[in-house]
C-alpha positions, 0 to 999 in steps of 0.5 A: 480477473487474470491470474499468473504463476510467479514466485511460487504462488498464484497472483491475481491482478487487474489491468486498467487503461493503456500506455506505459505501465504503472504497478499499484501495490495495496496495503495491509489486509486489502486487495488491489480493487481498493485502488479503484478511485485512484485508478479512475484517474491513472488509467487515463494516462497509464496501463495500470496493474492493480495487484492482490498481494500475497495473502489478499484478494484472489491471490494465494494465501500460503502459510507465513512467514511473509516479508516485504522482500518476499512480496517485492519478489512477487511483484517482480515475478508478476512483471516478468510474466507480463513482459514488463521490463520496468514500470512506475510503481505506487504503494500505499502503507505496506504497499509502500514498504513493498515498493521500497524493496522492489526498488532495492532488490530489482532496481532496473524494474522501477522507473519512478515511485510514489510512497504513500503513508509508509515507513522504512522501519517500525519503532516500538509504538508501531510494532505494538499497533500491528500486534494489537491489530493481530489480536483484535482481528482474532477477537472482534467481529468484522464490523467492529474490527473495521471500526477500529481500523477506521479510527486509526487511519482517518482523521477527525474531519473525515470521520465527521463528514463521512460517518455514514460511509464509514458505518456502511463500510463496517456493515460490508465488512460484516457481510463479506462472504470471503474474508481474508483468513486470519493466518494471512492477516497475521503474516502480512502484519509480521511483514510490516513489523519486520520491514527495515530498509533504513540502512539501504534506502540511500542507494535508491536513485530514482525519482520518488514522491513521498506523501503523508497526512499531517495528522497521521497517527499510524505512520506519522510524519517522521516516518516519511521525513526519514525516507525523504532524508535518505532518498536523494532528490526525493519529494515530500508532499504533506497534505493538511488535516488528514491522516493515514488514508489521506489518499482518500480523505483528499482524493482529488488533491492526491490524484492530481499531485501523484498523476502529475508526478508520474507523468513528469517522470 
C-alpha cells in the first residue's frame, strides 16, 4: 500500500477503482480498510482513496494532541501530493468531523460530501463517553473493549441477527498482532471531544448528504439534525432501526443512497 509524506507525517492510503476521486475518511480507532464493503460499490464509479488517519493503520502515530483540523490538513496534504485538486469526500463518525474541517479549511478541495453518524460539537454526555472509551481501552483486554464498542455502535436488531460475526470480530481484536497504540487512540478521542464547527458550518456551500441511524445512542439524531440545519440545502437521510454503524447494518440501502448522491453531485 502506498505511503506519502504530507503535513509532517507519513500517510498510508489505498486506491481502488477509477474515475473522479472520492476520499474516504474513517472514524475513531479504525484504518481505511474498514471502508471495504462500501468501496466495493464506490469503486465501480470513482477513484477511491481509502485513508489511514493519523494514529491509525500504517500511517504515522505521533504523540498528541491531535485535532480534527490537523487531520483535515493531513487529508489536504495527501490530496496535494497525489495531484488531486478537488474531490468528493465521505467521512464516518470522526471521519465526518474531519470532512467538515476539510470543507471549511480547504473549500476548493471538496466538491460534495457525505457526513455519516457525525457531530458538529459534543455535548457533555458524548464527551463522557469518549473519556470512558479512553479509560476502558487502557483497562480491558482487546476482545472486551471491542464488545464495549459494539454495544455502543450497533442496534439491538443487528446484534440479534449478527451475533456470531460480532463475536468473531472480538476474537480478531484479541489476536491483532499490531494494535493501535494507546497514546494514538487517546489522541484521536481528544480530537473528537474538542471538535467544534457549530459556529462555522453555515459557511459551507457544497452539496452535502447527512446520514444517521434512528436508534444511534452514540451520536444521536439531534447531532445530524443540527448539521443539516446549518448547511444550506443539505439532505438528511434517516435509516430506521439501526444505530451508529447504520452504514454496515443496512449496507445495501446505505450504499445505494450514497452512491446515487455522489453520482448526482
